[in-house]
PDB file of N, H, CA, C and O in Angstrom:
ATOM      1  N   UNK A   1      23.746  55.038  79.938  1.00  0.00           N
ATOM      2  CA  UNK A   1      23.194  53.903  79.237  1.00  0.00           C
ATOM      3  C   UNK A   1      24.208  53.422  78.208  1.00  0.00           C
ATOM      4  O   UNK A   1      24.962  54.200  77.624  1.00  0.00           O
ATOM      5  N   UNK A   2      24.193  52.145  78.016  1.00  0.00           N
ATOM      6  H   UNK A   2      23.580  51.513  78.490  1.00  0.00           H
ATOM      7  CA  UNK A   2      25.040  51.552  76.989  1.00  0.00           C
ATOM      8  C   UNK A   2      24.223  50.506  76.233  1.00  0.00           C
ATOM      9  O   UNK A   2      23.487  49.715  76.824  1.00  0.00           O
ATOM     10  N   UNK A   3      24.372  50.529  74.936  1.00  0.00           N
ATOM     11  H   UNK A   3      24.969  51.171  74.456  1.00  0.00           H
ATOM     12  CA  UNK A   3      23.742  49.553  74.058  1.00  0.00           C
ATOM     13  C   UNK A   3      24.851  48.902  73.258  1.00  0.00           C
ATOM     14  O   UNK A   3      25.677  49.594  72.664  1.00  0.00           O
ATOM     15  N   UNK A   4      24.878  47.591  73.235  1.00  0.00           N
ATOM     16  H   UNK A   4      24.206  47.029  73.718  1.00  0.00           H
ATOM     17  CA  UNK A   4      25.899  46.834  72.528  1.00  0.00           C
ATOM     18  C   UNK A   4      25.170  45.751  71.752  1.00  0.00           C
ATOM     19  O   UNK A   4      24.569  44.852  72.340  1.00  0.00           O
ATOM     20  N   UNK A   5      25.224  45.841  70.430  1.00  0.00           N
ATOM     21  H   UNK A   5      25.712  46.572  69.952  1.00  0.00           H
ATOM     22  CA  UNK A   5      24.422  44.936  69.611  1.00  0.00           C
ATOM     23  C   UNK A   5      25.219  44.443  68.419  1.00  0.00           C
ATOM     24  O   UNK A   5      26.016  45.177  67.835  1.00  0.00           O
ATOM     25  N   UNK A   6      24.991  43.197  68.073  1.00  0.00           N
ATOM     26  H   UNK A   6      24.343  42.601  68.547  1.00  0.00           H
ATOM     27  CA  UNK A   6      25.600  42.628  66.884  1.00  0.00           C
ATOM     28  C   UNK A   6      24.810  42.996  65.645  1.00  0.00           C
ATOM     29  O   UNK A   6      23.582  43.074  65.698  1.00  0.00           O
ATOM     30  N   UNK A   7      25.484  43.224  64.537  1.00  0.00           N
ATOM     31  H   UNK A   7      26.481  43.160  64.494  1.00  0.00           H
ATOM     32  CA  UNK A   7      24.805  43.637  63.311  1.00  0.00           C
ATOM     33  C   UNK A   7      23.899  42.539  62.749  1.00  0.00           C
ATOM     34  O   UNK A   7      23.035  42.817  61.918  1.00  0.00           O
ATOM     35  N   UNK A   8      24.089  41.301  63.192  1.00  0.00           N
ATOM     36  H   UNK A   8      24.791  41.075  63.867  1.00  0.00           H
ATOM     37  CA  UNK A   8      23.231  40.206  62.750  1.00  0.00           C
ATOM     38  C   UNK A   8      22.179  39.841  63.799  1.00  0.00           C
ATOM     39  O   UNK A   8      21.476  38.841  63.650  1.00  0.00           O
ATOM     40  N   UNK A   9      22.069  40.633  64.843  1.00  0.00           N
ATOM     41  H   UNK A   9      22.639  41.445  64.965  1.00  0.00           H
ATOM     42  CA  UNK A   9      21.104  40.396  65.916  1.00  0.00           C
ATOM     43  C   UNK A   9      19.694  40.714  65.419  1.00  0.00           C
ATOM     44  O   UNK A   9      19.495  41.702  64.712  1.00  0.00           O
ATOM     45  N   UNK A  10      18.729  39.895  65.779  1.00  0.00           N
ATOM     46  H   UNK A  10      18.890  39.093  66.353  1.00  0.00           H
ATOM     47  CA  UNK A  10      17.353  40.126  65.346  1.00  0.00           C
ATOM     48  C   UNK A  10      16.749  41.385  65.975  1.00  0.00           C
ATOM     49  O   UNK A  10      15.689  41.835  65.541  1.00  0.00           O
ATOM     50  N   UNK A  11      17.394  41.950  66.973  1.00  0.00           N
ATOM     51  H   UNK A  11      18.255  41.584  67.325  1.00  0.00           H
ATOM     52  CA  UNK A  11      16.916  43.166  67.631  1.00  0.00           C
ATOM     53  C   UNK A  11      17.583  44.440  67.105  1.00  0.00           C
ATOM     54  O   UNK A  11      17.379  45.514  67.672  1.00  0.00           O
ATOM     55  N   UNK A  12      18.370  44.343  66.042  1.00  0.00           N
ATOM     56  H   UNK A  12      18.536  43.470  65.582  1.00  0.00           H
ATOM     57  CA  UNK A  12      19.187  45.460  65.574  1.00  0.00           C
ATOM     58  C   UNK A  12      18.360  46.684  65.190  1.00  0.00           C
ATOM     59  O   UNK A  12      18.732  47.801  65.551  1.00  0.00           O
ATOM     60  N   UNK A  13      17.264  46.513  64.479  1.00  0.00           N
ATOM     61  H   UNK A  13      16.962  45.606  64.186  1.00  0.00           H
ATOM     62  CA  UNK A  13      16.504  47.682  64.007  1.00  0.00           C
ATOM     63  C   UNK A  13      15.878  48.456  65.171  1.00  0.00           C
ATOM     64  O   UNK A  13      15.853  49.687  65.143  1.00  0.00           O
ATOM     65  N   UNK A  14      15.383  47.770  66.171  1.00  0.00           N
ATOM     66  H   UNK A  14      15.404  46.770  66.193  1.00  0.00           H
ATOM     67  CA  UNK A  14      14.849  48.444  67.347  1.00  0.00           C
ATOM     68  C   UNK A  14      15.916  49.222  68.086  1.00  0.00           C
ATOM     69  O   UNK A  14      15.660  50.321  68.579  1.00  0.00           O
ATOM     70  N   UNK A  15      17.113  48.659  68.168  1.00  0.00           N
ATOM     71  H   UNK A  15      17.321  47.766  67.768  1.00  0.00           H
ATOM     72  CA  UNK A  15      18.231  49.348  68.806  1.00  0.00           C
ATOM     73  C   UNK A  15      18.657  50.571  68.000  1.00  0.00           C
ATOM     74  O   UNK A  15      18.959  51.618  68.571  1.00  0.00           O
ATOM     75  N   UNK A  16      18.681  50.443  66.696  1.00  0.00           N
ATOM     76  H   UNK A  16      18.435  49.592  66.231  1.00  0.00           H
ATOM     77  CA  UNK A  16      19.041  51.581  65.843  1.00  0.00           C
ATOM     78  C   UNK A  16      18.017  52.707  65.980  1.00  0.00           C
ATOM     79  O   UNK A  16      18.380  53.882  66.048  1.00  0.00           O
ATOM     80  N   UNK A  17      16.744  52.340  66.019  1.00  0.00           N
ATOM     81  H   UNK A  17      16.450  51.386  65.963  1.00  0.00           H
ATOM     82  CA  UNK A  17      15.692  53.351  66.188  1.00  0.00           C
ATOM     83  C   UNK A  17      15.841  54.068  67.529  1.00  0.00           C
ATOM     84  O   UNK A  17      15.752  55.294  67.594  1.00  0.00           O
ATOM     85  N   UNK A  18      16.065  53.307  68.590  1.00  0.00           N
ATOM     86  H   UNK A  18      16.137  52.311  68.537  1.00  0.00           H
ATOM     87  CA  UNK A  18      16.237  53.918  69.910  1.00  0.00           C
ATOM     88  C   UNK A  18      17.470  54.814  69.931  1.00  0.00           C
ATOM     89  O   UNK A  18      17.435  55.909  70.492  1.00  0.00           O
ATOM     90  N   UNK A  19      18.549  54.354  69.326  1.00  0.00           N
ATOM     91  H   UNK A  19      18.576  53.464  68.870  1.00  0.00           H
ATOM     92  CA  UNK A  19      19.775  55.158  69.249  1.00  0.00           C
ATOM     93  C   UNK A  19      19.489  56.494  68.551  1.00  0.00           C
ATOM     94  O   UNK A  19      19.918  57.548  69.020  1.00  0.00           O
ATOM     95  N   UNK A  20      18.762  56.442  67.425  1.00  0.00           N
ATOM     96  H   UNK A  20      18.414  55.585  67.044  1.00  0.00           H
ATOM     97  CA  UNK A  20      18.421  57.681  66.696  1.00  0.00           C
ATOM     98  C   UNK A  20      17.593  58.622  67.570  1.00  0.00           C
ATOM     99  O   UNK A  20      17.835  59.829  67.590  1.00  0.00           O
ATOM    100  N   UNK A  21      16.629  58.077  68.284  1.00  0.00           N
ATOM    101  H   UNK A  21      16.432  57.096  68.268  1.00  0.00           H
ATOM    102  CA  UNK A  21      15.791  58.904  69.156  1.00  0.00           C
ATOM    103  C   UNK A  21      16.605  59.538  70.277  1.00  0.00           C
ATOM    104  O   UNK A  21      16.412  60.709  70.602  1.00  0.00           O
ATOM    105  N   UNK A  22      17.508  58.769  70.865  1.00  0.00           N
ATOM    106  H   UNK A  22      17.665  57.818  70.600  1.00  0.00           H
ATOM    107  CA  UNK A  22      18.347  59.305  71.927  1.00  0.00           C
ATOM    108  C   UNK A  22      19.268  60.400  71.392  1.00  0.00           C
ATOM    109  O   UNK A  22      19.504  61.399  72.071  1.00  0.00           O
ATOM    110  N   UNK A  23      19.784  60.217  70.185  1.00  0.00           N
ATOM    111  H   UNK A  23      19.591  59.405  69.633  1.00  0.00           H
ATOM    112  CA  UNK A  23      20.632  61.243  69.564  1.00  0.00           C
ATOM    113  C   UNK A  23      19.827  62.525  69.324  1.00  0.00           C
ATOM    114  O   UNK A  23      20.303  63.624  69.607  1.00  0.00           O
ATOM    115  N   UNK A  24      18.610  62.377  68.803  1.00  0.00           N
ATOM    116  H   UNK A  24      18.224  61.484  68.573  1.00  0.00           H
ATOM    117  CA  UNK A  24      17.762  63.541  68.538  1.00  0.00           C
ATOM    118  C   UNK A  24      17.446  64.295  69.828  1.00  0.00           C
ATOM    119  O   UNK A  24      17.381  65.525  69.837  1.00  0.00           O
ATOM    120  N   UNK A  25      17.249  63.549  70.916  1.00  0.00           N
ATOM    121  H   UNK A  25      17.301  62.550  70.908  1.00  0.00           H
ATOM    122  CA  UNK A  25      16.935  64.155  72.212  1.00  0.00           C
ATOM    123  C   UNK A  25      18.180  64.577  72.987  1.00  0.00           C
ATOM    124  O   UNK A  25      18.085  65.115  74.090  1.00  0.00           O
ATOM    125  N   UNK A  26      19.341  64.327  72.398  1.00  0.00           N
ATOM    126  H   UNK A  26      19.418  63.889  71.502  1.00  0.00           H
ATOM    127  CA  UNK A  26      20.618  64.633  73.057  1.00  0.00           C
ATOM    128  C   UNK A  26      20.752  63.928  74.416  1.00  0.00           C
ATOM    129  O   UNK A  26      21.278  64.488  75.377  1.00  0.00           O
ATOM    130  N   UNK A  27      20.267  62.702  74.461  1.00  0.00           N
ATOM    131  H   UNK A  27      19.840  62.247  73.679  1.00  0.00           H
ATOM    132  CA  UNK A  27      20.375  61.872  75.662  1.00  0.00           C
ATOM    133  C   UNK A  27      21.718  61.153  75.641  1.00  0.00           C
ATOM    134  O   UNK A  27      22.005  60.406  74.705  1.00  0.00           O
ATOM    135  N   UNK A  28      22.548  61.370  76.666  1.00  0.00           N
ATOM    136  H   UNK A  28      22.316  61.977  77.426  1.00  0.00           H
ATOM    137  CA  UNK A  28      23.863  60.714  76.680  1.00  0.00           C
ATOM    138  C   UNK A  28      23.729  59.188  76.729  1.00  0.00           C
ATOM    139  O   UNK A  28      22.949  58.640  77.508  1.00  0.00           O
ATOM    140  N   UNK A  29      24.495  58.533  75.892  1.00  0.00           N
ATOM    141  H   UNK A  29      25.128  58.978  75.259  1.00  0.00           H
ATOM    142  CA  UNK A  29      24.512  57.072  75.879  1.00  0.00           C
ATOM    143  C   UNK A  29      25.690  56.609  75.029  1.00  0.00           C
ATOM    144  O   UNK A  29      26.241  57.370  74.234  1.00  0.00           O
ATOM    145  N   UNK A  30      26.060  55.358  75.213  1.00  0.00           N
ATOM    146  H   UNK A  30      25.613  54.740  75.860  1.00  0.00           H
ATOM    147  CA  UNK A  30      27.063  54.720  74.369  1.00  0.00           C
ATOM    148  C   UNK A  30      26.333  53.699  73.508  1.00  0.00           C
ATOM    149  O   UNK A  30      25.520  52.920  74.006  1.00  0.00           O
ATOM    150  N   UNK A  31      26.627  53.709  72.229  1.00  0.00           N
ATOM    151  H   UNK A  31      27.287  54.341  71.824  1.00  0.00           H
ATOM    152  CA  UNK A  31      25.992  52.775  71.305  1.00  0.00           C
ATOM    153  C   UNK A  31      27.081  52.092  70.510  1.00  0.00           C
ATOM    154  O   UNK A  31      27.927  52.745  69.899  1.00  0.00           O
ATOM    155  N   UNK A  32      27.052  50.763  70.525  1.00  0.00           N
ATOM    156  H   UNK A  32      26.364  50.232  71.021  1.00  0.00           H
ATOM    157  CA  UNK A  32      28.089  49.972  69.862  1.00  0.00           C
ATOM    158  C   UNK A  32      27.418  48.932  68.970  1.00  0.00           C
ATOM    159  O   UNK A  32      26.552  48.179  69.415  1.00  0.00           O
ATOM    160  N   UNK A  33      27.830  48.903  67.706  1.00  0.00           N
ATOM    161  H   UNK A  33      28.533  49.514  67.344  1.00  0.00           H
ATOM    162  CA  UNK A  33      27.454  47.824  66.790  1.00  0.00           C
ATOM    163  C   UNK A  33      28.730  47.117  66.389  1.00  0.00           C
ATOM    164  O   UNK A  33      29.714  47.740  65.990  1.00  0.00           O
ATOM    165  N   UNK A  34      28.688  45.791  66.506  1.00  0.00           N
ATOM    166  H   UNK A  34      27.889  45.285  66.830  1.00  0.00           H
ATOM    167  CA  UNK A  34      29.860  44.992  66.122  1.00  0.00           C
ATOM    168  C   UNK A  34      29.385  43.764  65.362  1.00  0.00           C
ATOM    169  O   UNK A  34      28.205  43.418  65.428  1.00  0.00           O
ATOM    170  N   UNK A  35      30.277  43.106  64.647  1.00  0.00           N
ATOM    171  H   UNK A  35      31.235  43.387  64.594  1.00  0.00           H
ATOM    172  CA  UNK A  35      29.876  41.870  63.967  1.00  0.00           C
ATOM    173  C   UNK A  35      29.353  40.848  64.960  1.00  0.00           C
ATOM    174  O   UNK A  35      29.880  40.715  66.065  1.00  0.00           O
ATOM    175  N   UNK A  36      28.330  40.138  64.567  1.00  0.00           N
ATOM    176  H   UNK A  36      27.902  40.246  63.669  1.00  0.00           H
ATOM    177  CA  UNK A  36      27.813  39.060  65.402  1.00  0.00           C
ATOM    178  C   UNK A  36      26.305  39.090  65.511  1.00  0.00           C
ATOM    179  O   UNK A  36      25.631  39.954  64.951  1.00  0.00           O
ATOM    180  N   UNK A  37      25.797  38.119  66.250  1.00  0.00           N
ATOM    181  H   UNK A  37      26.345  37.417  66.705  1.00  0.00           H
ATOM    182  CA  UNK A  37      24.354  37.956  66.435  1.00  0.00           C
ATOM    183  C   UNK A  37      24.055  37.848  67.927  1.00  0.00           C
ATOM    184  O   UNK A  37      24.932  38.064  68.764  1.00  0.00           O
ATOM    185  N   UNK A  38      22.828  37.518  68.244  1.00  0.00           N
ATOM    186  H   UNK A  38      22.116  37.343  67.564  1.00  0.00           H
ATOM    187  CA  UNK A  38      22.387  37.397  69.634  1.00  0.00           C
ATOM    188  C   UNK A  38      22.762  35.988  70.139  1.00  0.00           C
ATOM    189  O   UNK A  38      21.910  35.116  70.309  1.00  0.00           O
ATOM    190  N   UNK A  39      24.067  35.808  70.369  1.00  0.00           N
ATOM    191  H   UNK A  39      24.760  36.516  70.231  1.00  0.00           H
ATOM    192  CA  UNK A  39      24.577  34.483  70.743  1.00  0.00           C
ATOM    193  C   UNK A  39      25.483  34.590  71.959  1.00  0.00           C
ATOM    194  O   UNK A  39      25.918  35.682  72.324  1.00  0.00           O
ATOM    195  N   UNK A  40      25.765  33.452  72.587  1.00  0.00           N
ATOM    196  H   UNK A  40      25.411  32.565  72.291  1.00  0.00           H
ATOM    197  CA  UNK A  40      26.694  33.438  73.724  1.00  0.00           C
ATOM    198  C   UNK A  40      28.100  33.837  73.304  1.00  0.00           C
ATOM    199  O   UNK A  40      28.823  34.468  74.075  1.00  0.00           O
ATOM    200  N   UNK A  41      28.494  33.476  72.091  1.00  0.00           N
ATOM    201  H   UNK A  41      27.907  32.964  71.464  1.00  0.00           H
ATOM    202  CA  UNK A  41      29.813  33.891  71.597  1.00  0.00           C
ATOM    203  C   UNK A  41      29.924  35.414  71.554  1.00  0.00           C
ATOM    204  O   UNK A  41      30.935  35.984  71.962  1.00  0.00           O
ATOM    205  N   UNK A  42      28.875  36.062  71.056  1.00  0.00           N
ATOM    206  H   UNK A  42      28.053  35.599  70.724  1.00  0.00           H
ATOM    207  CA  UNK A  42      28.886  37.526  70.983  1.00  0.00           C
ATOM    208  C   UNK A  42      28.996  38.110  72.384  1.00  0.00           C
ATOM    209  O   UNK A  42      29.837  38.974  72.632  1.00  0.00           O
ATOM    210  N   UNK A  43      28.156  37.649  73.296  1.00  0.00           N
ATOM    211  H   UNK A  43      27.473  36.948  73.095  1.00  0.00           H
ATOM    212  CA  UNK A  43      28.147  38.228  74.648  1.00  0.00           C
ATOM    213  C   UNK A  43      29.394  37.863  75.436  1.00  0.00           C
ATOM    214  O   UNK A  43      29.838  38.638  76.283  1.00  0.00           O
ATOM    215  N   UNK A  44      29.959  36.707  75.173  1.00  0.00           N
ATOM    216  H   UNK A  44      29.598  36.078  74.484  1.00  0.00           H
ATOM    217  CA  UNK A  44      31.217  36.349  75.824  1.00  0.00           C
ATOM    218  C   UNK A  44      32.334  37.308  75.452  1.00  0.00           C
ATOM    219  O   UNK A  44      33.202  37.614  76.269  1.00  0.00           O
ATOM    220  N   UNK A  45      32.304  37.780  74.209  1.00  0.00           N
ATOM    221  H   UNK A  45      31.598  37.532  73.546  1.00  0.00           H
ATOM    222  CA  UNK A  45      33.283  38.758  73.760  1.00  0.00           C
ATOM    223  C   UNK A  45      32.943  40.163  74.253  1.00  0.00           C
ATOM    224  O   UNK A  45      33.843  40.953  74.539  1.00  0.00           O
ATOM    225  N   UNK A  46      31.678  40.472  74.352  1.00  0.00           N
ATOM    226  H   UNK A  46      30.947  39.830  74.120  1.00  0.00           H
ATOM    227  CA  UNK A  46      31.216  41.814  74.725  1.00  0.00           C
ATOM    228  C   UNK A  46      31.292  42.087  76.228  1.00  0.00           C
ATOM    229  O   UNK A  46      31.495  43.228  76.641  1.00  0.00           O
ATOM    230  N   UNK A  47      31.133  41.067  77.026  1.00  0.00           N
ATOM    231  H   UNK A  47      30.968  40.139  76.691  1.00  0.00           H
ATOM    232  CA  UNK A  47      31.044  41.244  78.476  1.00  0.00           C
ATOM    233  C   UNK A  47      32.214  42.011  79.088  1.00  0.00           C
ATOM    234  O   UNK A  47      31.967  42.879  79.925  1.00  0.00           O
ATOM    235  N   UNK A  48      33.467  41.752  78.727  1.00  0.00           N
ATOM    236  H   UNK A  48      33.668  41.047  78.047  1.00  0.00           H
ATOM    237  CA  UNK A  48      34.560  42.542  79.316  1.00  0.00           C
ATOM    238  C   UNK A  48      34.420  44.043  79.060  1.00  0.00           C
ATOM    239  O   UNK A  48      34.752  44.848  79.931  1.00  0.00           O
ATOM    240  N   UNK A  49      33.933  44.430  77.880  1.00  0.00           N
ATOM    241  H   UNK A  49      33.664  43.776  77.173  1.00  0.00           H
ATOM    242  CA  UNK A  49      33.733  45.848  77.582  1.00  0.00           C
ATOM    243  C   UNK A  49      32.598  46.424  78.422  1.00  0.00           C
ATOM    244  O   UNK A  49      32.672  47.558  78.894  1.00  0.00           O
ATOM    245  N   UNK A  50      31.551  45.628  78.600  1.00  0.00           N
ATOM    246  H   UNK A  50      31.491  44.706  78.217  1.00  0.00           H
ATOM    247  CA  UNK A  50      30.434  46.066  79.439  1.00  0.00           C
ATOM    248  C   UNK A  50      30.901  46.296  80.871  1.00  0.00           C
ATOM    249  O   UNK A  50      30.527  47.288  81.497  1.00  0.00           O
ATOM    250  N   UNK A  51      31.706  45.395  81.384  1.00  0.00           N
ATOM    251  H   UNK A  51      32.010  44.589  80.876  1.00  0.00           H
ATOM    252  CA  UNK A  51      32.203  45.532  82.758  1.00  0.00           C
ATOM    253  C   UNK A  51      33.087  46.764  82.914  1.00  0.00           C
ATOM    254  O   UNK A  51      33.022  47.443  83.939  1.00  0.00           O
ATOM    255  N   UNK A  52      33.909  47.060  81.917  1.00  0.00           N
ATOM    256  H   UNK A  52      33.961  46.509  81.084  1.00  0.00           H
ATOM    257  CA  UNK A  52      34.718  48.281  81.963  1.00  0.00           C
ATOM    258  C   UNK A  52      33.834  49.520  81.993  1.00  0.00           C
ATOM    259  O   UNK A  52      34.100  50.453  82.751  1.00  0.00           O
ATOM    260  N   UNK A  53      32.799  49.537  81.185  1.00  0.00           N
ATOM    261  H   UNK A  53      32.583  48.779  80.569  1.00  0.00           H
ATOM    262  CA  UNK A  53      31.877  50.671  81.150  1.00  0.00           C
ATOM    263  C   UNK A  53      31.242  50.882  82.520  1.00  0.00           C
ATOM    264  O   UNK A  53      31.260  51.995  83.046  1.00  0.00           O
ATOM    265  N   UNK A  54      30.685  49.830  83.098  1.00  0.00           N
ATOM    266  H   UNK A  54      30.671  48.926  82.671  1.00  0.00           H
ATOM    267  CA  UNK A  54      30.004  49.964  84.385  1.00  0.00           C
ATOM    268  C   UNK A  54      30.975  50.273  85.513  1.00  0.00           C
ATOM    269  O   UNK A  54      30.620  50.991  86.448  1.00  0.00           O
ATOM    270  N   UNK A  55      32.178  49.752  85.446  1.00  0.00           N
ATOM    271  H   UNK A  55      32.466  49.169  84.687  1.00  0.00           H
ATOM    272  CA  UNK A  55      33.189  50.072  86.442  1.00  0.00           C
ATOM    273  C   UNK A  55      33.497  51.565  86.419  1.00  0.00           C
ATOM    274  O   UNK A  55      33.596  52.200  87.469  1.00  0.00           O
ATOM    275  N   UNK A  56      33.648  52.119  85.225  1.00  0.00           N
ATOM    276  H   UNK A  56      33.567  51.603  84.372  1.00  0.00           H
ATOM    277  CA  UNK A  56      33.918  53.549  85.071  1.00  0.00           C
ATOM    278  C   UNK A  56      32.770  54.382  85.652  1.00  0.00           C
ATOM    279  O   UNK A  56      33.012  55.354  86.368  1.00  0.00           O
ATOM    280  N   UNK A  57      31.549  54.013  85.353  1.00  0.00           N
ATOM    281  H   UNK A  57      31.353  53.223  84.772  1.00  0.00           H
ATOM    282  CA  UNK A  57      30.379  54.747  85.845  1.00  0.00           C
ATOM    283  C   UNK A  57      30.305  54.669  87.366  1.00  0.00           C
ATOM    284  O   UNK A  57      30.063  55.678  88.029  1.00  0.00           O
ATOM    285  N   UNK A  58      30.510  53.491  87.912  1.00  0.00           N
ATOM    286  H   UNK A  58      30.707  52.672  87.373  1.00  0.00           H
ATOM    287  CA  UNK A  58      30.457  53.330  89.372  1.00  0.00           C
ATOM    288  C   UNK A  58      31.544  54.148  90.063  1.00  0.00           C
ATOM    289  O   UNK A  58      31.299  54.733  91.118  1.00  0.00           O
ATOM    290  N   UNK A  59      32.732  54.196  89.486  1.00  0.00           N
ATOM    291  H   UNK A  59      32.931  53.721  88.629  1.00  0.00           H
ATOM    292  CA  UNK A  59      33.814  55.007  90.053  1.00  0.00           C
ATOM    293  C   UNK A  59      33.490  56.490  89.971  1.00  0.00           C
ATOM    294  O   UNK A  59      33.720  57.233  90.925  1.00  0.00           O
ATOM    295  N   UNK A  60      32.955  56.922  88.835  1.00  0.00           N
ATOM    296  H   UNK A  60      32.768  56.319  88.060  1.00  0.00           H
ATOM    297  CA  UNK A  60      32.605  58.330  88.667  1.00  0.00           C
ATOM    298  C   UNK A  60      31.553  58.783  89.677  1.00  0.00           C
ATOM    299  O   UNK A  60      31.535  59.945  90.084  1.00  0.00           O
ATOM    300  N   UNK A  61      30.681  57.863  90.076  1.00  0.00           N
ATOM    301  H   UNK A  61      30.696  56.919  89.746  1.00  0.00           H
ATOM    302  CA  UNK A  61      29.609  58.184  91.010  1.00  0.00           C
ATOM    303  C   UNK A  61      29.949  57.864  92.449  1.00  0.00           C
ATOM    304  O   UNK A  61      29.088  57.945  93.325  1.00  0.00           O
ATOM    305  N   UNK A  62      31.205  57.500  92.704  1.00  0.00           N
ATOM    306  H   UNK A  62      31.905  57.435  91.992  1.00  0.00           H
ATOM    307  CA  UNK A  62      31.664  57.246  94.060  1.00  0.00           C
ATOM    308  C   UNK A  62      31.110  55.994  94.710  1.00  0.00           C
ATOM    309  O   UNK A  62      31.149  55.855  95.932  1.00  0.00           O
ATOM    310  N   UNK A  63      30.595  55.081  93.897  1.00  0.00           N
ATOM    311  H   UNK A  63      30.563  55.194  92.904  1.00  0.00           H
ATOM    312  CA  UNK A  63      30.032  53.838  94.429  1.00  0.00           C
ATOM    313  C   UNK A  63      31.152  52.861  94.790  1.00  0.00           C
ATOM    314  O   UNK A  63      31.044  52.124  95.770  1.00  0.00           O
ATOM    315  N   UNK A  64      32.213  52.857  94.005  1.00  0.00           N
ATOM    316  H   UNK A  64      32.300  53.455  93.209  1.00  0.00           H
ATOM    317  CA  UNK A  64      33.363  52.017  94.294  1.00  0.00           C
ATOM    318  C   UNK A  64      34.620  52.875  94.222  1.00  0.00           C
ATOM    319  O   UNK A  64      34.651  53.895  93.533  1.00  0.00           O
ATOM    320  N   UNK A  65      35.644  52.455  94.931  1.00  0.00           N
ATOM    321  H   UNK A  65      35.619  51.626  95.490  1.00  0.00           H
ATOM    322  CA  UNK A  65      36.926  53.156  94.909  1.00  0.00           C
ATOM    323  C   UNK A  65      37.840  52.488  93.902  1.00  0.00           C
ATOM    324  O   UNK A  65      37.633  51.337  93.517  1.00  0.00           O
ATOM    325  N   UNK A  66      38.854  53.228  93.482  1.00  0.00           N
ATOM    326  H   UNK A  66      39.022  54.162  93.795  1.00  0.00           H
ATOM    327  CA  UNK A  66      39.811  52.668  92.518  1.00  0.00           C
ATOM    328  C   UNK A  66      40.750  51.710  93.156  1.00  0.00           C
ATOM    329  O   UNK A  66      41.616  51.152  92.481  1.00  0.00           O
TER     330      UNK A  66
END
């Protein structure tokens, strides 16, 4: 799982709460907070990182080849 949220996003507190719960349960996940809000500018910048994350996961699971 990966969570990527802007610190000015209206969903930030819910994401922080979920992140804390996952940490307490030792559930593997990536959590990223960066400057920005819930806007196309934020996601336009975030999307390349998301694609790298999913590419890595798909390769690790043998879904795609390098």
